[in-house]
N, C-alpha and C positions, 0 to 999 in steps of 0.2 A: 314719572312714566318713562321718560327717556333714559334715565340713569339706571333704573332698577327693573321695572316691569317689562318693558319691551325687550331688552337684552335677555332676560330670563326666559321669555316666551320663545324668542328666536332660537336660543340654545336648546331648549327642550324639543321644539319642533324638528330641528336638525337631527337630534338623537333619535326621535321617533321615525324619521325617514331614512336613517342610516347615512346621513350626510356629515360633512365636516364644515366647521364654521371658522371663518377668518375675519377678524375684526381689525379695522384700521380707523384713521381719523374721520373718515366720511360715513362709515357704517359697517355693514356685514356682507360677506359673500358666502353663500351656502353652496357646497359642491360635493360631488361624489369622489371616491378615491381615485378615479381616473383624472381628476382635476377639472372636469367640465363643470362650469358654473351653472347651477340650476336656478338660483335666485339671488339677486342683489337687492339689499335693503339699505338705503341711505337715510340717515336721521338728521334732521335739522331742528334745533331748539330755538324758539323765539318767543317774544312777548305774544300774548294771546291775539292781540289785534294785528300784529305783523304776520303771525302765522296764518291767520284767516285771509289776509290780503294776498299772501303768496298762493294759497289754495285757490282763491277766487280767480287768480290770474292764470290758472291751469299750470302752475309751476310745481305742483305736488300731487301725488296720487292718493294720498290719505291724509286726513287732518285728525290729529289727536288733541283733545281739549279737556281741561279740568273743569269746564263749565259748559252748560248748554248754550248753543247759539241763540242769540236774541232774534226778534222778528225782523229787525232791519237786516241782519246778516243773512237770514234765510232768504229774504227777498233779493238781496244783492247776489247771492249764489244762484238763485233761479234765473235772474236776468243774465248772469254770466254763462248760462247753459249747463250748470252743474246739476240741475234737477231740484227736487224738493228735499232739502236736507233735514227737514223735521219729520220725515216719514221713514218707516222701516221699508226695505232693508238698508237704505242709505245712511240712516243714523242708528248706530249700534252702541250698546253699553259694553265696555271692555271689562270693567271692574268697578267696585264701589269703594269710596273713601268717605270721610266725614270731617267736618270741622268741630272741634271740641273747645268750649270756653275753659280757659285755665287761669289760675292765679298761682302765686308763689306757694311752695310747700308749707311754709309757716303760717299761712292764712287759715282762719277758722271757717271760712266760707265754704259751703258744700253745694249750694244751688244758686241759680240765677234765673230770673224770668226774662222772656224775650224782649219786653219793653225796655228793661234796664240795659240789656245787651246792645240793642240797636241804638239806644240813646248814647251809650258810652262810645260806640264807634262813629257816631255822628259828631262827636266832639262836644256834646252838651251835658256831660256828666261831671259833677263835683266830687264824685266818689272814686272814680277810676281814671288812671292814665293808661290809655290803650297803646300797645306795642304791635306793630305789624312788620312782616318781613317781605322784602322785595320778591323773594321766590314764591310767596303765597299770593301774588297779585291776582292770578286767575281765579283761585278759590274765593278770594274776597270779592271779586267782581260778581261771582255767582251768588254769594251771600247778599250783596247789595241788591242785585236784581230781584231776588225772591223775597227778602224780608225787610228791605229798607225803602226801595224805590216806590212800592205801592203806597207808602205813607209820606212820600215827598222827602225822604231822607237819603243821605249819601255818606259814604265813608269819608271822614274829614281829611282834607289834604294835609293838615298840619299834624296828623297822627304820628307819634314818635315811631320812626321806621329804622330798622336795621337791615343788614344785607341778606341774611338767611336765618335758618331756624336755630342754629346753635347759639349765636349771640342773643337771639330773642329769649331763649330759655335761660341764658345766663343773667339777663336783665331781670327776669321774673324772680330769680332766686335771691336777689339782693334788695328787692323793694316789695312792700306789702300792698301797695295801691295799684300795681300794674295788672292789667287784664289783657289777654290775648286769645286769638283763635288759632289753633294748631291742628294739623292732620291727626286723625285717629291712628293710634299706634306709635305716635311720635311725641307723646306728652312728656317724655323724660321723667324728671323728678318733680315736675309741676303738679299742682292739685287740679284734677279735672272737676268740672262743675256739671251737675245735672240741670236740665231745664225744668222749671216748675211752672205751674199755672195757678190761677186764683182758686180753683176747686180743690187743690191739694194733690192732684196727679203729677207725677214726675216722669221725665223721659231721660234715661241714661244711655250714653254711648257704649254699646257693646256689640259683639260680633252678630248676635241674632237680631238685635234691634236695628242694625244697619241693613242686614239681609232683607228684613221685612219692610224696611223703610219706615218703621214706627218711630225711629229717631229722626226728628225733622231736619237736622242739619246734615243728613246724608247727602253726599254729592257724587253722582255717577261720573265715571271717567268715559268720555264719549269718543267714539271712532266714527268719522264721517267719510263717506265714499262718494265720488262724483258719479253721475249717471252716464257711464260709458263702459264699454267692454274692457275687460282686463285680461292679462295673461292668465291662462288656466292655473299656473303655479301660484299666482297671487291669490286667486279664489280658493285654492286648496288650503293655503295658509290661513286665510280668513275664516274658512269653515272649521279648521282645526281649533281655532281659538275658542269655539263653543264646546269643545270636547271635554270629557272628564279629566283627561291628562292636563289640558290647559288650565282648568279650574284649580287643580292641585298646585300648579306652578304659581298661580295668582295668590293663593293662600300663603304659600311659602315665601312669597316676595313681600308679605306684610300687608296685603290688601284683602278686601272682602270679595269673594268670588260670587258667581251667579248661580251655582249649582243649588238646587232645592234640597234642604235638609228637613227631617221630620221634627215636629215639636209636639209631643204627646200632650193631651189635655191635662194630665197629672202635673205637667211642668208649667202650667199657666195659672197658678194660684193667684198671682197679683191681678191678672186680668179679670178673673172671676170675682175677686173681692171688690174690684172697682165696679163691676156690673151690679153686684148686690147693693153696694152703697148708693148707686145712682138709680136703683129701681124705685118705683112709686106708682102714681096713678097712670102715667103714660106707658110705663113698662111694668106691668104687674108680675107677681111671682109666677103665675101660670106661663107667661111668655118665656121667662128665664128657664123654667123647668122644661118647656118644649125645646129650647135651644140645647140644653144639656142632653136630652134624649136623642136629638138628631146628631149632635157632634161627638158624643162620648164613644160610639163605636168606630170613630174615624181618627185620623191623625192629621193635624195641620202641617202643611208644608210651608217653608219659609217664603215661597213665592207669593208676593202680594201685588195687587193691581190698584193703582190710584189714578185719579183724573186731574187734568189741568184745572186750575182754579176757575170756578164759574162755567165749567164746560163738561160735556159728556165724553170728551176725547181723552183717551189714555195719555198719561204723561210719558216723558221720554224713557224712564226706567221701565215702566209697565209695558210699553210697546216692545222693548227689548225682551222683557219677561215672556211675552206672548211667543216670540220667535224661539226663545230658549226652550219653553215648555213644548211647543210643537215639535221641535227637533228631538226632545227626549221621548215624546210619544212615538214619533216616527222610528226612533232607534229601538223601540220595544221596552223601554225602561218603566212603562206603566201598563204592561200587559196584564190582562185579567183584573184591572182596577176600575173603580168608579171615581172619577174626578168631579168633586162638587165645588162649584164656585159660589161662595157664600158672601152675600152683600151686607154691608153695614153702612150706617149713615151718621151724620152729626145729630145733635139733639134739637136743632132749631125747627120749629113748626110742629104740626100734629104728628103723633107717633105713627098713625096709620099711613099717612102720606109719605113719611120717611121710610117705612117698610116697603111701600110700593116703589119708591125711587131706588132703594138699595137693590130690590129685585130686578129692576130694569137695568141697573148697572151690571149686576151679576150676569144677566142674559147677554149684555153687550160683550162682556169678556168671553163668555162661552162661544158666541158667534165669531169673535176675533180669532180664537184658537182654532175653531173649525175651519175658518177661512185660511189661516196660515198653513193648515194641513191640506189645502186645496180641496176641501170638502170631503176628503177621503179619511174619515176617522176609522181607525182599525176596528174590526167587529168585536174584538175582545176588550175594548176600552169604552166606557160610558162617560158621557159629559152631562152633568146635571147641575141644577141651580137651586139655591135656597136663599132666604133673606131674613134678617132679624132687625133691620132698621137701627135704632139707637141703643140696642140692648147691651152692647159690649164696648163702651168707650175706652179709647187708648189715651186720650188727652182731654184737656178742658175745652169746652165749647165756648168759653168766654174769649178765646183768642182765635184769630184767623188761622194761624198755623195748627191750632188744636182741632178746629173744624176740618181742616184739610187732612189731618192725620186720621180722624175718625171716619172720613168718607173713603171707604176701601172695599175691595173684594178679595177675600182670602181663598186659598186653595186648600181643600180638605180631601183626603184620600182614604178609601176603604176597599176591601175586596169586592169585586163585582158579584152581584147576585147570580 
């Protein structure tokens, strides 16, 4: 974030404003041709815990983090007078990244299940020797929080550790039993592994699967703001970060941006095949046909909404998606369109109850977007809801992460009637 993404965004913002950028050891100064400084941005890179402590002590104006703050940190920040950092607009998503399981290029392995992956990182595997890099500590903390801690597991302290990514990839190339997690787009010559489940569904790291959060190891890059007034220039820079220009910069920097992109139904063959395979007494053919009738005139957008485990509260990425979508509606990018929030569920429990639950979640997202618009939905934009429960699984319900992946609200768009 500090080496590539933020400098790229600062440079692009300055060009948009007709400013000049001067970089020194402490950060960046943005100024006009007259030499008058408009904005100073100082960057300090630190261990995740150290960075948070600095922020909580009111010694920084913005906290950038490669993992979501945990409940203890949120409480500490609130006690320090920074406000609730788990709520929009104080918590924003700047871009998306992911962790990808990789092995050496000579390995015949192409998939791995989450149980095997977490077992290996806990140090309890006889099959793999795990390598980690010090520079990936923040991402690995996020992996531990989401996929290991709920089962009483932790990343083993004795895990073979190297300094940064390049030595890690070098070690992978010379050993067949090494396993690592590396950022999306930085796998080098290593062999990426898809995540598989007991039911046979697989999840592969790809641009669209990260955008939709269908790939479970997607990790948002967070930007946290204290609850206090800021200089107007700072707010303008932060608002610009949601613009199409900023999203293009994020993509070019090698990360996944937040801009919604269309996914036509014709490009979703794997999803439809999974739905047909899973159909049966609970989800009859008639329900699948109804789903196709409703969705075929529309286009799915990559914006997807998910909820915190065991909660009806939107997760961090989805709260940011609400703000991003509201801004796009406000800017007129969905003029004369019908936005349909389509709810889906996991397959646990009766199908009818799941359909009702997915409908309630779809309605919750619709209300959240309307609220983000201040209740002022443009007259030429329609917000609608639909639900199909467990009819379109993305992952296996045999796993907790699979259930979480399946519980979602998708955004589908068509011309307004």
